N, C-alpha and C positions, 0 to 999 in steps of 0.2 A: 593302513600300515603305519605304525608308529616310526617316526624318523628319529634316529639317535645321532646327535651331533657331538662335536668335541666338548669335553668338559670345561675347557678354558673359556672364560667369559668373552675374551676378545675374539676368539675363533668363532664363537656362536654369533657374535654381532656381524662378522664378515660374511658368514654363511647365510645369514638372514637376507643379505643384500644380493649375494652372487649365486645362490643356489645351495644345495645341501649335500653333504657327504653322508651316505647311508652306510653305517658301520655294521648292519646286521648281515651283510653279505661281504665277506672279505675279498673274494675274487669272483667276479661274474664269469661263469663258463658257458651258461646256456640261459637264454630267455625266450619267451614267446610274445607274440603280439597279434592283435586282431581288432576288428571293428564290426559294427552292424549286428547288434543282438536285439531280438524281439522277445520281450518278456512273455508274450502269449504263444510262443512256438516252442518246439522241442529243445531242451537244454542239455542234451547228452554230449554236445561238443565239449563242455567243461570237464566232463569225466575223461575224455580223450586227451585234452590238454594237460590235465593233472597227471595222467599216466606218463607224460614225457618228463616229469620231475624238473620243471624249470626253476632256476634260482629266482626268477622274477617274471611277471607278466606286465606288458605295456598295453593299455587300452587306448585305441586311437579314435574313440568317439562312437556315438550312437550306442551307448551302453544300454539304452532302452529305446523303444519307439514311443516317445512321450506325446506326440501330437496326433490328432485324428482329423482327417478331412471332413469338411462340412458341406453337405449337398443340399442347398436351399435355392429354389428358383427365385425367391424374392430378393436374394442377395447374391445372385450368381456373378454379378459384376465385380464382387470382392474376391472372386476366386474360391477354391475349395480349401486352401490352406490358411488357417487363422492363427492368432496368438493363443497358445495353450495356457489355460489357467494353472496357477501353481498347485492348486489342490489336485489336479489331474496328474501333473508330473510326480507329485509326492506319492500318490497311490500306485503309480507304475514302478517307481523305484522300490517301494515296499514289496510289491509283487515279485520283482526280480530278486531281491534279497532273500525272499522266502523259498525260492526253489532249492530243493535239497542238493542237486548237482552243483549249483553255484555256491551254496553255503559251504560244501565240502571243499570246493576249489579255493575259496577265499580263506578258509581255515588253514590250508596247507601252503598257499602261495602268496608272497607279497605282490601287491598290485599298485601300479602308478598309472596315471593317465590323464586324458583330456576329454572334452565333449565334442560333439558335432551338432548338426542342426536339430536332429530328432530329439535329443536329450537336452538341448539348449532351450527349446520351446517353440520353434517355428521352422517349417520346411524352408531350407535355404536361408535361414535366419541371419540377421545382421545387427548392427548397433541400435537399430530402432525398435528392437523387441522391448516392450515396456516393463517386463518382469525379470529382466536379466540379472539384477542384483539378488533377488530372491532365488532365482534359478541357480546362481553361483553357489549360494549357501547349500541348496539341496544336493548339488553335484559333489561338493567337497565333503558333505556328510557321507554320501554314498561311497566315495572313493577312499574314505578313511583318513581324511586330512586332520591332523591334530588341531585342537581348538586354538592353540597359541601360534599357529603357523602364520607367517607373513602373507601367505596366499589368501588368508581370510580377510585381510585388510586392503588388498589391492583391487583395482578394477580389472577383472579378467582372471583366468585360471592358469596362465602360463607359469612354468616353473622349470627347475632343473634338478637332477639327482646325479650324484657321482658315486660309483661303486669301485672298491679296490683302491690301490695306491700305486704310485710309481709307474713302472712300465706295464703294469697289469690293471690300469684304471680305465673305466668306461663311464662316459658321461651321456646322460639323456637330457636333451633340451626340448621341452614340450611346449608347443605354441598354441595360442588361443586364436582360432580362425573366425570367431563369431562376435565376441564382445565389442570389438572396435571396428569391425569391417564396415565399410561404407555400403549402403544398400545397393544391391544389384537390380537394375531396372532395364529389362530387355526391351521395354517400349520406348526408351530414350533414343530417339533417332540419331542424335549426335554421339551416342555411345560414350558419354563423358565418364560413365562408371568404369570404363576400361582402364582409366588412368587413376583410379581411386586407391585408397589406402586399405590394407587388410588388417595390419597389426596395431595401428595407432602409434603415435610418436614414442610413448614411454616403453612400449614393448619392443620397438625397433632398437632403441638405445640399449635396452637390457640384453637383447639378442646379440648385438654387436659386442658387448662386453663379455657375454658368456663364451662366445667363440674365440675372441682375441686373447682372453686370459686362460683359456682351457689348456691344461697340460695332459689331458687324457689321451690315451693311445687311440681309442675309438670315440667318436662323437656322433651319437645317433640323434637326428633331429626328427621329432614326431610332429606331424601335422595331419589334421583330420581329412584333408582332401589332397589329391595328387598335385605335385609341383612341376615335374619335368614335362610331361606330354602336352603338346599343343594340338594333337591330332585326334582328340576325342570328338565323337560325333554328337550332333543335335544338342549342343550347348551344355554338355555334362559339366557339373560344377567342378571347378578347380582353379589353381593359381593362374592358368592360362587366360581366364576371363579378366584378369587384372595384370596386363603385360608389364607395366612399370614396377609393380610390387614384385613380380616374379623375377625380373631382371635385377632388381635391388637385392633380393635374397641370394641369387646365384653369384653376383659380384661380391657380396659380403662373405660368402663361404670361401671364395677363392682368395680374397685379400686377407682373410683372417689367418691364413696359414695353419689352421687347425688340422690335426692329424685324424685320418680315418673317418672322414665325414660320410655318413650314410643317411639317406632320407627314408623315413617310414611313413606310410599314409594308408588311408582307408576310404570309406564312403561309397565306392562305385559298384559294390555287390559282385565283384569278381576279383581275381588276383593276377598280377603280372609283375615283371621286372622291367624297369625303364632305365636308360642310361644316356648321358651326354658326354661329349669330349670337350674339354675346356682348355683355352690358351694355346700356346705354341708347342707345349710339351705333351699334348694328348693326355692331360690329367682327366681321369674318368670319375664322374660322380654318378652314383647308383641310387635308384629309388626302388624300394620294395613295397608293393601295395598288396595288402591283405584285407579283404572285405567280404563279409558273409558268414558270420558265426552261426546264424540260425536261418538265414535266407540268402539266396543268390540267384543269378539269372537262370541257371539250368537245373536247379534242385527243387524237388517236390512240386511239380507243376500240377495244379489242381483247377485253375481257372483259365478262361479264354485269354485274359490279359496276360497271365504268366506264360501261356503257350506262345502268344504273339511276341512277348519280350524275349523268350528263349530263341525263337526263330530269328528275330532281329539281331540278337547277340551273335549267333553262329554265322549269319550272313555277313555281318560287319567284320568279324574277325577273319572271315575267309576272303572278302573282297577288298577291304581297305589295306593300305600299305604298312601302317604302324611303324613310323620312322624311328621311334625311340626305343623299341624293344630290340635287344641284341639279336634275338631270334623272333621275328614277327609271329611265328606260328606257336610260340610257347605262351600259354595263358591257361587259366583254370576258371571256369564259370560255375563250379559247384561250391558247396559249403567248405570253408577253409579257415585256417589260421596260419600265422607265420612263426618260424622258429629260427633263431640265430645261435649257432654254436661257435665259440671263439677258440681258435688254436693258438695258445700263447707260446708254443714251442717253435712255430714257424718264424721265419725272418724275411720280411716283417710279419707280425701277427696277422692272422687271417680270420675273417668272419664268414662262416658258411651259412648263407641264407637259404632256407627251405620253406616252400609253401606246402602244407599238408592238408589232406582232405579230412572228412569227419571220421575216417577209420585210422587216421595217422599215416596214411600212405603218402609218400613224397610225390608231389605233382610238378614242382618247379624247383630247380636248384641253381644257385649262383654264388660264387666266391668273391669276396671283396678284401683287398689288402689295406693295411693301415698306412696309406701314403698321404702326402701333402701336396698342395699346389705349390710349384716352385717359387721360392723367395726371389723377388726381383724380376719376375716374369714381365716382359714388356707388354704383353697383350693378354687381356682377360676376355671372357666371353665364351659361351657354351653353345654347342650345336648338337643336334641329334646324331646318333651313331650311324644312321643311314641318311644319305643326301635326300633332302626334300625336293621332289619333282612335282611341280604344280599339276602338270598334265596327268601324272600318275594318280595323284590324289583325287583330282576332279573326275578322272575316268573311273576310279573306284567308287566314288560317291554316286555317279550316274548309274553304274552297274548295280550298286546296292539298291537304289531307288527302283530301277527297272525290274530287277529280280524280285524285290519285295512286292511290288504291285502285281507282277505276274503270278507269284506264289499265292497271294490272297485272293486273286481272281479265280485261280484254279481251285482253291479251297471252296469258294462260293459256288462254282459250277458243280464240283463234285458233291457238295452238300445238297444242291438242288436235285442232281441225278439220283443220289442214294436215298435221300429222305423225302424231299418235297414232292418230286414227281410221282413216286410210288403212292404217297398219301393222296395225291390228286386222283390217281387212277382208282384207288380204293374207294374214295368218296363218290366218284362217278358211278362205280359199280354198285355201291350200296343204294344210291339214289334210284338207279334203274330197277334194282331188286325190290325196293319198297314202293316206289311210285310208278314203276313201269317205264317202258320206253317212251320218250317224248313223241307226241303226235306230230305228224308232218304238217307244215303250214299249208293252208289253203288260201287261194285268192279270194 
């Protein structure tokens, strides 16, 4: 998407530092967002999104699945996830761009966005990915970044866009969760990585300035992985793995006094809404997660691994407490995209967030008003909308483990009864038929 800035030279210089005002959409009324697109899978979701006629689409990462696991016994100690060569990333970007559904969508809809690990170049990738500069060039080409954009010269793909003006302005602050992130090392017994940096010093300073100087009515912060929930199971990647960075972000949002802050995220291959209550005045910060444009936990199950993942997803959502969801039972594990419709006539203006499935049916809905954290609030800090009870969480985890083990044992037993035992009987019968009954043993 070509970005049109003000014609005044001074204004252009300022925008180059602080973000960009996109003049091709005077007032933003509706936009869509999503993540996790596999270039090798069905692309019909783009036709569905296009039919919603959004003013803008925000990509939250994994625009392609660029990496491929490597299964080699001789190097099994290195794991199955390796650094993706740039040539492989380039081929997969080209394949995505050549899909007819995606071509049509890009021709009709402006797109802005960020990357995640799969299009960055390594699963759960961090600052130690050796080809990150070349990967940045590929991503910016794919997203349609102008050749003279400041984004081409900086380390990382973070950026901001502002649409509309005055009381009808919307700002998107898009973060880079990969380029500067300190490596995550689950084998570090001291867990020092938990206190590491995600954004890097330059991006933190930029983000603080973007929030504190924003005059937009709504400020949507896009990040490739979830921010609010700390109750994800089995180490799912998110800001919760870096508690200091997560706390710093939440404090910054509150102290900036920015209006209508809403978090948008992806990565997890399902969709839900999470929320925290901040400060003494019950300021609500909402996060909408949409993940699974072409693949998700409960969609198109064709392999035993996908079947096991779907069962695990349903059991976890049934048995765990989910402290950050306004309604713990509301989630969607199928293919999805997000949509935000802004009602400028409401006082204050309201953003209606909807998670839609591949047929455009609404699966989750949540309204967010353009409010601010109170100026001069004595206390900051955010807590989940439901009280965290350790015994409840541990009980849920134990129940999940027990039920999962019992389920898969029952599957194994039934598989034996239905398939293996009859085969054994048949083999025994055929042996008798061909070779006759075994002779009795004699002393």
